[in-house]
PyMOL commands that place a pseudoatom at each C-alpha (Angstrom):
pseudoatom trace, name=CA, resn=MET, resi=1, chain=A, elem=C, hetatm=0, pos=[-47.286, 51.550, -29.664]
pseudoatom trace, name=CA, resn=ASP, resi=2, chain=A, elem=C, hetatm=0, pos=[-46.538, 48.491, -31.736]
pseudoatom trace, name=CA, resn=THR, resi=3, chain=A, elem=C, hetatm=0, pos=[-43.756, 50.432, -33.400]
pseudoatom trace, name=CA, resn=LEU, resi=4, chain=A, elem=C, hetatm=0, pos=[-42.219, 51.328, -30.082]
pseudoatom trace, name=CA, resn=ARG, resi=5, chain=A, elem=C, hetatm=0, pos=[-42.375, 47.828, -29.023]
pseudoatom trace, name=CA, resn=GLY, resi=6, chain=A, elem=C, hetatm=0, pos=[-40.691, 46.605, -32.099]
pseudoatom trace, name=CA, resn=VAL, resi=7, chain=A, elem=C, hetatm=0, pos=[-37.880, 49.219, -31.898]
pseudoatom trace, name=CA, resn=THR, resi=8, chain=A, elem=C, hetatm=0, pos=[-37.450, 48.207, -28.295]
pseudoatom trace, name=CA, resn=ARG, resi=9, chain=A, elem=C, hetatm=0, pos=[-37.180, 44.471, -29.193]
pseudoatom trace, name=CA, resn=ALA, resi=10, chain=A, elem=C, hetatm=0, pos=[-34.809, 45.508, -31.958]
pseudoatom trace, name=CA, resn=ALA, resi=11, chain=A, elem=C, hetatm=0, pos=[-32.609, 47.556, -29.620]
pseudoatom trace, name=CA, resn=GLY, resi=12, chain=A, elem=C, hetatm=0, pos=[-32.686, 44.655, -27.072]
pseudoatom trace, name=CA, resn=TRP, resi=13, chain=A, elem=C, hetatm=0, pos=[-31.485, 42.096, -29.739]
pseudoatom trace, name=CA, resn=VAL, resi=14, chain=A, elem=C, hetatm=0, pos=[-28.774, 44.516, -30.969]
pseudoatom trace, name=CA, resn=LEU, resi=15, chain=A, elem=C, hetatm=0, pos=[-27.583, 45.095, -27.275]
pseudoatom trace, name=CA, resn=LEU, resi=16, chain=A, elem=C, hetatm=0, pos=[-27.569, 41.378, -26.702]
pseudoatom trace, name=CA, resn=ALA, resi=17, chain=A, elem=C, hetatm=0, pos=[-25.661, 40.904, -29.823]
pseudoatom trace, name=CA, resn=VAL, resi=18, chain=A, elem=C, hetatm=0, pos=[-23.152, 43.478, -28.944]
pseudoatom trace, name=CA, resn=LEU, resi=19, chain=A, elem=C, hetatm=0, pos=[-22.628, 42.168, -25.445]
pseudoatom trace, name=CA, resn=LEU, resi=20, chain=A, elem=C, hetatm=0, pos=[-22.257, 38.586, -26.766]
pseudoatom trace, name=CA, resn=GLY, resi=21, chain=A, elem=C, hetatm=0, pos=[-19.684, 39.818, -29.342]
pseudoatom trace, name=CA, resn=LEU, resi=22, chain=A, elem=C, hetatm=0, pos=[-17.798, 41.694, -26.815]
pseudoatom trace, name=CA, resn=SER, resi=23, chain=A, elem=C, hetatm=0, pos=[-17.800, 38.893, -24.354]
pseudoatom trace, name=CA, resn=GLY, resi=24, chain=A, elem=C, hetatm=0, pos=[-16.775, 36.363, -27.047]
pseudoatom trace, name=CA, resn=ALA, resi=25, chain=A, elem=C, hetatm=0, pos=[-13.884, 38.660, -28.084]
pseudoatom trace, name=CA, resn=GLY, resi=26, chain=A, elem=C, hetatm=0, pos=[-12.749, 39.044, -24.508]
pseudoatom trace, name=CA, resn=CYS, resi=27, chain=A, elem=C, hetatm=0, pos=[-12.817, 35.327, -24.026]
pseudoatom trace, name=CA, resn=ARG, resi=28, chain=A, elem=C, hetatm=0, pos=[-10.937, 34.567, -27.095]
pseudoatom trace, name=CA, resn=ARG, resi=29, chain=A, elem=C, hetatm=0, pos=[-8.074, 36.824, -25.911]
pseudoatom trace, name=CA, resn=THR, resi=30, chain=A, elem=C, hetatm=0, pos=[-7.878, 35.708, -22.282]
pseudoatom trace, name=CA, resn=ALA, resi=31, chain=A, elem=C, hetatm=0, pos=[-8.721, 31.908, -22.800]
pseudoatom trace, name=CA, resn=PRO, resi=32, chain=A, elem=C, hetatm=0, pos=[-5.314, 30.500, -24.079]
pseudoatom trace, name=CA, resn=ARG, resi=33, chain=A, elem=C, hetatm=0, pos=[-3.539, 32.214, -21.273]
pseudoatom trace, name=CA, resn=ARG, resi=34, chain=A, elem=C, hetatm=0, pos=[-5.934, 30.980, -18.686]
pseudoatom trace, name=CA, resn=LEU, resi=35, chain=A, elem=C, hetatm=0, pos=[-6.048, 27.549, -20.251]
pseudoatom trace, name=CA, resn=ASP, resi=36, chain=A, elem=C, hetatm=0, pos=[-2.247, 27.363, -20.321]
pseudoatom trace, name=CA, resn=ALA, resi=37, chain=A, elem=C, hetatm=0, pos=[-2.136, 28.022, -16.582]
pseudoatom trace, name=CA, resn=VAL, resi=38, chain=A, elem=C, hetatm=0, pos=[-4.936, 25.409, -15.972]
pseudoatom trace, name=CA, resn=ARG, resi=39, chain=A, elem=C, hetatm=0, pos=[-2.967, 22.843, -18.066]
pseudoatom trace, name=CA, resn=ALA, resi=40, chain=A, elem=C, hetatm=0, pos=[0.273, 23.516, -16.252]
pseudoatom trace, name=CA, resn=LEU, resi=41, chain=A, elem=C, hetatm=0, pos=[-1.520, 23.002, -12.891]
pseudoatom trace, name=CA, resn=LYS, resi=42, chain=A, elem=C, hetatm=0, pos=[-3.300, 20.013, -14.098]
pseudoatom trace, name=CA, resn=ALA, resi=43, chain=A, elem=C, hetatm=0, pos=[0.094, 18.467, -15.278]
pseudoatom trace, name=CA, resn=SER, resi=44, chain=A, elem=C, hetatm=0, pos=[1.726, 19.252, -12.131]
pseudoatom trace, name=CA, resn=VAL, resi=45, chain=A, elem=C, hetatm=0, pos=[-1.060, 17.630, -10.068]
pseudoatom trace, name=CA, resn=GLN, resi=46, chain=A, elem=C, hetatm=0, pos=[-1.532, 14.571, -11.942]
pseudoatom trace, name=CA, resn=LEU, resi=47, chain=A, elem=C, hetatm=0, pos=[-0.032, 11.549, -10.429]
pseudoatom trace, name=CA, resn=GLN, resi=48, chain=A, elem=C, hetatm=0, pos=[3.367, 10.424, -11.870]
pseudoatom trace, name=CA, resn=PHE, resi=49, chain=A, elem=C, hetatm=0, pos=[3.034, 6.984, -10.298]
pseudoatom trace, name=CA, resn=HIS, resi=50, chain=A, elem=C, hetatm=0, pos=[0.777, 4.242, -11.334]
pseudoatom trace, name=CA, resn=PRO, resi=51, chain=A, elem=C, hetatm=0, pos=[1.005, 1.126, -9.332]
pseudoatom trace, name=CA, resn=PRO, resi=52, chain=A, elem=C, hetatm=0, pos=[1.831, -1.938, -11.518]
pseudoatom trace, name=CA, resn=ALA, resi=53, chain=A, elem=C, hetatm=0, pos=[-1.401, -3.675, -12.346]
pseudoatom trace, name=CA, resn=ASP, resi=54, chain=A, elem=C, hetatm=0, pos=[-0.149, -7.014, -10.904]
pseudoatom trace, name=CA, resn=GLY, resi=55, chain=A, elem=C, hetatm=0, pos=[0.800, -5.567, -7.628]
pseudoatom trace, name=CA, resn=LEU, resi=56, chain=A, elem=C, hetatm=0, pos=[4.281, -6.986, -7.785]
pseudoatom trace, name=CA, resn=LEU, resi=57, chain=A, elem=C, hetatm=0, pos=[7.387, -5.096, -6.594]
pseudoatom trace, name=CA, resn=THR, resi=58, chain=A, elem=C, hetatm=0, pos=[10.265, -4.811, -8.980]
pseudoatom trace, name=CA, resn=ASP, resi=59, chain=A, elem=C, hetatm=0, pos=[14.077, -4.665, -8.053]
pseudoatom trace, name=CA, resn=ALA, resi=60, chain=A, elem=C, hetatm=0, pos=[13.965, -0.872, -9.203]
pseudoatom trace, name=CA, resn=MET, resi=61, chain=A, elem=C, hetatm=0, pos=[11.282, -0.100, -6.717]
pseudoatom trace, name=CA, resn=LEU, resi=62, chain=A, elem=C, hetatm=0, pos=[13.067, -1.770, -3.853]
pseudoatom trace, name=CA, resn=ASP, resi=63, chain=A, elem=C, hetatm=0, pos=[16.251, 0.025, -4.922]
pseudoatom trace, name=CA, resn=SER, resi=64, chain=A, elem=C, hetatm=0, pos=[14.366, 3.452, -4.734]
pseudoatom trace, name=CA, resn=TYR, resi=65, chain=A, elem=C, hetatm=0, pos=[12.778, 2.448, -1.313]
pseudoatom trace, name=CA, resn=LEU, resi=66, chain=A, elem=C, hetatm=0, pos=[16.208, 1.529, 0.074]
pseudoatom trace, name=CA, resn=LYS, resi=67, chain=A, elem=C, hetatm=0, pos=[17.865, 4.826, -1.374]
pseudoatom trace, name=CA, resn=VAL, resi=68, chain=A, elem=C, hetatm=0, pos=[15.188, 6.718, 0.610]
pseudoatom trace, name=CA, resn=ARG, resi=69, chain=A, elem=C, hetatm=0, pos=[15.438, 4.688, 3.782]
pseudoatom trace, name=CA, resn=ARG, resi=70, chain=A, elem=C, hetatm=0, pos=[19.214, 5.125, 3.878]
pseudoatom trace, name=CA, resn=GLN, resi=71, chain=A, elem=C, hetatm=0, pos=[18.984, 8.929, 3.151]
pseudoatom trace, name=CA, resn=ALA, resi=72, chain=A, elem=C, hetatm=0, pos=[16.340, 9.155, 5.904]
pseudoatom trace, name=CA, resn=ARG, resi=73, chain=A, elem=C, hetatm=0, pos=[18.773, 8.035, 8.553]
pseudoatom trace, name=CA, resn=SER, resi=74, chain=A, elem=C, hetatm=0, pos=[20.163, 11.546, 8.609]
pseudoatom trace, name=CA, resn=GLN, resi=75, chain=A, elem=C, hetatm=0, pos=[17.128, 13.812, 7.782]
pseudoatom trace, name=CA, resn=THR, resi=76, chain=A, elem=C, hetatm=0, pos=[13.285, 13.418, 7.627]
pseudoatom trace, name=CA, resn=GLU, resi=77, chain=A, elem=C, hetatm=0, pos=[11.564, 11.265, 5.135]
pseudoatom trace, name=CA, resn=GLY, resi=78, chain=A, elem=C, hetatm=0, pos=[10.324, 14.287, 3.367]
pseudoatom trace, name=CA, resn=GLU, resi=79, chain=A, elem=C, hetatm=0, pos=[13.709, 15.589, 3.008]
pseudoatom trace, name=CA, resn=ALA, resi=80, chain=A, elem=C, hetatm=0, pos=[15.136, 12.297, 2.022]
pseudoatom trace, name=CA, resn=LEU, resi=81, chain=A, elem=C, hetatm=0, pos=[12.379, 11.987, -0.871]
pseudoatom trace, name=CA, resn=ARG, resi=82, chain=A, elem=C, hetatm=0, pos=[13.333, 15.446, -2.215]
pseudoatom trace, name=CA, resn=ALA, resi=83, chain=A, elem=C, hetatm=0, pos=[17.018, 14.709, -2.030]
pseudoatom trace, name=CA, resn=THR, resi=84, chain=A, elem=C, hetatm=0, pos=[16.588, 11.365, -3.833]
pseudoatom trace, name=CA, resn=GLY, resi=85, chain=A, elem=C, hetatm=0, pos=[14.064, 12.607, -6.312]
pseudoatom trace, name=CA, resn=THR, resi=86, chain=A, elem=C, hetatm=0, pos=[11.616, 9.911, -5.391]
pseudoatom trace, name=CA, resn=ASP, resi=87, chain=A, elem=C, hetatm=0, pos=[7.868, 10.319, -6.061]
pseudoatom trace, name=CA, resn=SER, resi=88, chain=A, elem=C, hetatm=0, pos=[6.249, 10.379, -2.596]
pseudoatom trace, name=CA, resn=VAL, resi=89, chain=A, elem=C, hetatm=0, pos=[3.223, 8.177, -3.778]
pseudoatom trace, name=CA, resn=ALA, resi=90, chain=A, elem=C, hetatm=0, pos=[5.602, 5.649, -5.422]
pseudoatom trace, name=CA, resn=TYR, resi=91, chain=A, elem=C, hetatm=0, pos=[7.477, 5.425, -2.139]
pseudoatom trace, name=CA, resn=ALA, resi=92, chain=A, elem=C, hetatm=0, pos=[4.327, 5.154, -0.121]
pseudoatom trace, name=CA, resn=TRP, resi=93, chain=A, elem=C, hetatm=0, pos=[3.047, 2.427, -2.377]
pseudoatom trace, name=CA, resn=THR, resi=94, chain=A, elem=C, hetatm=0, pos=[6.211, 0.485, -2.258]
pseudoatom trace, name=CA, resn=ARG, resi=95, chain=A, elem=C, hetatm=0, pos=[6.793, 0.953, 1.494]
pseudoatom trace, name=CA, resn=ALA, resi=96, chain=A, elem=C, hetatm=0, pos=[3.324, -0.580, 2.034]
pseudoatom trace, name=CA, resn=ARG, resi=97, chain=A, elem=C, hetatm=0, pos=[4.095, -3.605, -0.184]
pseudoatom trace, name=CA, resn=VAL, resi=98, chain=A, elem=C, hetatm=0, pos=[7.421, -4.163, 1.592]
pseudoatom trace, name=CA, resn=LEU, resi=99, chain=A, elem=C, hetatm=0, pos=[5.579, -4.169, 4.986]
pseudoatom trace, name=CA, resn=GLU, resi=100, chain=A, elem=C, hetatm=0, pos=[3.084, -6.586, 3.749]
pseudoatom trace, name=CA, resn=ALA, resi=101, chain=A, elem=C, hetatm=0, pos=[5.838, -8.857, 2.465]
pseudoatom trace, name=CA, resn=MET, resi=102, chain=A, elem=C, hetatm=0, pos=[7.779, -8.407, 5.688]
pseudoatom trace, name=CA, resn=LEU, resi=103, chain=A, elem=C, hetatm=0, pos=[4.728, -9.191, 7.862]
pseudoatom trace, name=CA, resn=ALA, resi=104, chain=A, elem=C, hetatm=0, pos=[4.191, -12.476, 5.661]
pseudoatom trace, name=CA, resn=LEU, resi=105, chain=A, elem=C, hetatm=0, pos=[7.833, -13.338, 6.213]
pseudoatom trace, name=CA, resn=GLU, resi=106, chain=A, elem=C, hetatm=0, pos=[7.617, -12.704, 9.915]
pseudoatom trace, name=CA, resn=SER, resi=107, chain=A, elem=C, hetatm=0, pos=[4.362, -14.676, 10.166]
pseudoatom trace, name=CA, resn=GLU, resi=108, chain=A, elem=C, hetatm=0, pos=[6.039, -17.786, 8.670]
pseudoatom trace, name=CA, resn=ARG, resi=109, chain=A, elem=C, hetatm=0, pos=[9.059, -17.557, 11.110]
pseudoatom trace, name=CA, resn=VAL, resi=110, chain=A, elem=C, hetatm=0, pos=[6.620, -17.287, 14.158]
pseudoatom trace, name=CA, resn=SER, resi=111, chain=A, elem=C, hetatm=0, pos=[4.376, -19.945, 12.807]
pseudoatom trace, name=CA, resn=ALA, resi=112, chain=A, elem=C, hetatm=0, pos=[7.323, -22.234, 12.280]
pseudoatom trace, name=CA, resn=ALA, resi=113, chain=A, elem=C, hetatm=0, pos=[8.701, -21.508, 15.787]
pseudoatom trace, name=CA, resn=ALA, resi=114, chain=A, elem=C, hetatm=0, pos=[5.453, -21.912, 17.484]
pseudoatom trace, name=CA, resn=GLY, resi=115, chain=A, elem=C, hetatm=0, pos=[5.021, -25.244, 15.686]
pseudoatom trace, name=CA, resn=GLU, resi=116, chain=A, elem=C, hetatm=0, pos=[8.328, -26.496, 17.061]
pseudoatom trace, name=CA, resn=SER, resi=117, chain=A, elem=C, hetatm=0, pos=[7.307, -25.253, 20.546]
pseudoatom trace, name=CA, resn=PHE, resi=118, chain=A, elem=C, hetatm=0, pos=[4.020, -27.270, 20.316]
pseudoatom trace, name=CA, resn=ALA, resi=119, chain=A, elem=C, hetatm=0, pos=[5.894, -30.200, 18.944]
pseudoatom trace, name=CA, resn=ARG, resi=120, chain=A, elem=C, hetatm=0, pos=[8.473, -30.104, 21.903]
pseudoatom trace, name=CA, resn=ALA, resi=121, chain=A, elem=C, hetatm=0, pos=[5.504, -29.795, 24.347]
pseudoatom trace, name=CA, resn=GLU, resi=122, chain=A, elem=C, hetatm=0, pos=[3.555, -32.581, 22.787]
pseudoatom trace, name=CA, resn=ALA, resi=123, chain=A, elem=C, hetatm=0, pos=[6.836, -34.928, 22.928]
pseudoatom trace, name=CA, resn=VAL, resi=124, chain=A, elem=C, hetatm=0, pos=[7.094, -33.879, 26.626]
pseudoatom trace, name=CA, resn=ALA, resi=125, chain=A, elem=C, hetatm=0, pos=[3.421, -34.859, 27.196]
pseudoatom trace, name=CA, resn=ARG, resi=126, chain=A, elem=C, hetatm=0, pos=[3.715, -38.105, 25.392]
pseudoatom trace, name=CA, resn=GLU, resi=127, chain=A, elem=C, hetatm=0, pos=[6.748, -39.273, 27.357]
pseudoatom trace, name=CA, resn=ALA, resi=128, chain=A, elem=C, hetatm=0, pos=[4.999, -38.255, 30.616]
pseudoatom trace, name=CA, resn=ARG, resi=129, chain=A, elem=C, hetatm=0, pos=[2.057, -40.335, 29.400]
pseudoatom trace, name=CA, resn=ARG, resi=130, chain=A, elem=C, hetatm=0, pos=[4.133, -43.238, 28.793]
pseudoatom trace, name=CA, resn=SER, resi=131, chain=A, elem=C, hetatm=0, pos=[5.659, -43.359, 32.291]
pseudoatom trace, name=CA, resn=ALA, resi=132, chain=A, elem=C, hetatm=0, pos=[2.182, -42.428, 34.068]
pseudoatom trace, name=CA, resn=ARG, resi=133, chain=A, elem=C, hetatm=0, pos=[0.534, -45.005, 36.051]
pseudoatom trace, name=CA, resn=ASP, resi=134, chain=A, elem=C, hetatm=0, pos=[-2.472, -43.106, 37.682]
pseudoatom trace, name=CA, resn=PRO, resi=135, chain=A, elem=C, hetatm=0, pos=[-5.573, -43.082, 35.292]
pseudoatom trace, name=CA, resn=LYS, resi=136, chain=A, elem=C, hetatm=0, pos=[-6.460, -39.516, 36.270]
pseudoatom trace, name=CA, resn=VAL, resi=137, chain=A, elem=C, hetatm=0, pos=[-2.999, -38.364, 35.241]
pseudoatom trace, name=CA, resn=ILE, resi=138, chain=A, elem=C, hetatm=0, pos=[-3.116, -40.360, 31.924]
pseudoatom trace, name=CA, resn=ALA, resi=139, chain=A, elem=C, hetatm=0, pos=[-6.432, -38.847, 31.238]
pseudoatom trace, name=CA, resn=ARG, resi=140, chain=A, elem=C, hetatm=0, pos=[-5.209, -35.326, 31.932]
pseudoatom trace, name=CA, resn=LEU, resi=141, chain=A, elem=C, hetatm=0, pos=[-2.083, -35.935, 29.559]
pseudoatom trace, name=CA, resn=ASP, resi=142, chain=A, elem=C, hetatm=0, pos=[-4.303, -37.439, 27.061]
pseudoatom trace, name=CA, resn=SER, resi=143, chain=A, elem=C, hetatm=0, pos=[-6.434, -34.375, 27.054]
pseudoatom trace, name=CA, resn=GLU, resi=144, chain=A, elem=C, hetatm=0, pos=[-3.284, -32.001, 26.835]
pseudoatom trace, name=CA, resn=ILE, resi=145, chain=A, elem=C, hetatm=0, pos=[-1.874, -33.926, 24.012]
pseudoatom trace, name=CA, resn=THR, resi=146, chain=A, elem=C, hetatm=0, pos=[-5.100, -33.645, 22.012]
pseudoatom trace, name=CA, resn=ALA, resi=147, chain=A, elem=C, hetatm=0, pos=[-5.224, -29.969, 22.720]
pseudoatom trace, name=CA, resn=LEU, resi=148, chain=A, elem=C, hetatm=0, pos=[-1.572, -29.574, 21.490]
pseudoatom trace, name=CA, resn=GLU, resi=149, chain=A, elem=C, hetatm=0, pos=[-2.274, -31.349, 18.450]
pseudoatom trace, name=CA, resn=ARG, resi=150, chain=A, elem=C, hetatm=0, pos=[-5.220, -29.384, 17.696]
pseudoatom trace, name=CA, resn=GLU, resi=151, chain=A, elem=C, hetatm=0, pos=[-3.236, -26.094, 18.191]
pseudoatom trace, name=CA, resn=ARG, resi=152, chain=A, elem=C, hetatm=0, pos=[-0.306, -27.364, 16.051]
pseudoatom trace, name=CA, resn=ALA, resi=153, chain=A, elem=C, hetatm=0, pos=[-2.665, -28.437, 13.359]
pseudoatom trace, name=CA, resn=GLY, resi=154, chain=A, elem=C, hetatm=0, pos=[-4.298, -24.794, 13.362]
pseudoatom trace, name=CA, resn=LEU, resi=155, chain=A, elem=C, hetatm=0, pos=[-0.676, -23.385, 12.838]
pseudoatom trace, name=CA, resn=ARG, resi=156, chain=A, elem=C, hetatm=0, pos=[-0.139, -25.434, 9.909]
pseudoatom trace, name=CA, resn=LYS, resi=157, chain=A, elem=C, hetatm=0, pos=[-2.950, -23.669, 8.109]
pseudoatom trace, name=CA, resn=GLY, resi=158, chain=A, elem=C, hetatm=0, pos=[-0.968, -20.387, 8.547]
pseudoatom trace, name=CA, resn=ASP, resi=159, chain=A, elem=C, hetatm=0, pos=[-2.273, -17.029, 7.712]
pseudoatom trace, name=CA, resn=ALA, resi=160, chain=A, elem=C, hetatm=0, pos=[-4.053, -16.549, 4.365]
pseudoatom trace, name=CA, resn=PHE, resi=161, chain=A, elem=C, hetatm=0, pos=[-2.158, -14.159, 2.537]
pseudoatom trace, name=CA, resn=ALA, resi=162, chain=A, elem=C, hetatm=0, pos=[-2.858, -13.112, -0.965]
pseudoatom trace, name=CA, resn=PRO, resi=163, chain=A, elem=C, hetatm=0, pos=[-0.715, -14.730, -3.693]
pseudoatom trace, name=CA, resn=VAL, resi=164, chain=A, elem=C, hetatm=0, pos=[0.718, -11.276, -4.717]
pseudoatom trace, name=CA, resn=VAL, resi=165, chain=A, elem=C, hetatm=0, pos=[1.885, -10.657, -1.097]
pseudoatom trace, name=CA, resn=LEU, resi=166, chain=A, elem=C, hetatm=0, pos=[3.627, -14.056, -1.079]
pseudoatom trace, name=CA, resn=ARG, resi=167, chain=A, elem=C, hetatm=0, pos=[5.437, -13.418, -4.407]
pseudoatom trace, name=CA, resn=ASN, resi=168, chain=A, elem=C, hetatm=0, pos=[6.442, -9.944, -2.999]
pseudoatom trace, name=CA, resn=ALA, resi=169, chain=A, elem=C, hetatm=0, pos=[7.622, -11.777, 0.268]
pseudoatom trace, name=CA, resn=SER, resi=170, chain=A, elem=C, hetatm=0, pos=[9.704, -13.966, -1.997]
pseudoatom trace, name=CA, resn=ARG, resi=171, chain=A, elem=C, hetatm=0, pos=[11.263, -10.754, -3.649]
pseudoatom trace, name=CA, resn=VAL, resi=172, chain=A, elem=C, hetatm=0, pos=[11.717, -9.073, -0.335]
pseudoatom trace, name=CA, resn=GLY, resi=173, chain=A, elem=C, hetatm=0, pos=[12.899, -12.178, 1.541]
pseudoatom trace, name=CA, resn=ALA, resi=174, chain=A, elem=C, hetatm=0, pos=[15.935, -12.220, -0.863]
pseudoatom trace, name=CA, resn=ARG, resi=175, chain=A, elem=C, hetatm=0, pos=[16.992, -8.682, 0.337]
pseudoatom trace, name=CA, resn=ARG, resi=176, chain=A, elem=C, hetatm=0, pos=[15.677, -8.904, 3.887]
pseudoatom trace, name=CA, resn=ALA, resi=177, chain=A, elem=C, hetatm=0, pos=[19.017, -8.126, 5.436]
pseudoatom trace, name=CA, resn=GLU, resi=178, chain=A, elem=C, hetatm=0, pos=[19.496, -5.175, 3.379]
pseudoatom trace, name=CA, resn=ILE, resi=179, chain=A, elem=C, hetatm=0, pos=[15.901, -3.966, 4.012]
pseudoatom trace, name=CA, resn=GLU, resi=180, chain=A, elem=C, hetatm=0, pos=[16.209, -4.531, 7.839]
pseudoatom trace, name=CA, resn=GLN, resi=181, chain=A, elem=C, hetatm=0, pos=[19.683, -2.657, 8.017]
pseudoatom trace, name=CA, resn=ALA, resi=182, chain=A, elem=C, hetatm=0, pos=[18.131, 0.329, 6.102]
pseudoatom trace, name=CA, resn=GLY, resi=183, chain=A, elem=C, hetatm=0, pos=[15.723, 0.799, 8.896]
pseudoatom trace, name=CA, resn=PRO, resi=184, chain=A, elem=C, hetatm=0, pos=[12.017, 0.976, 9.342]
for i in range(1, 184): cmd.bond("trace and resi %d" % i, "trace and resi %d" % (i + 1))
show_as sticks, trace
zoom trace
């Protein structure tokens, strides 16, 4: 019985060695082809665009963005990306930075206009205060002047944009007309 167990064990080990040998041989023949396909797929899926570490737009990025925007006037954005050979991830990143910069520029413009409006309203209220004689009217005008001053002071603080957004806004501002003409 012990001999039979020994033979069975030996046969099991031989069978295992043969199976491992066959499977190893089979893997060696097909692995390079499979790996080549995996490597090709991995290379095609890897992102080609890596945003700059400093987050700043370059003139080349703006040129590429404008090229796609101009092309997209007569076709879809996807078709424009393909026609211009622009990486869609690079385009999306650039577009987001352009929109942030345009928002910062527009915010500055709106804040300045609102500040001028408050200043005019405050000047009118001060003039009315000088000519007023009724104590109730004077008190109401003083209250309105104080409220206008407070509102205007709040505008001076402005929106808190990140320094990188402000630097991009400076670059985009120089080409604002060109960007606005290219469309949204």
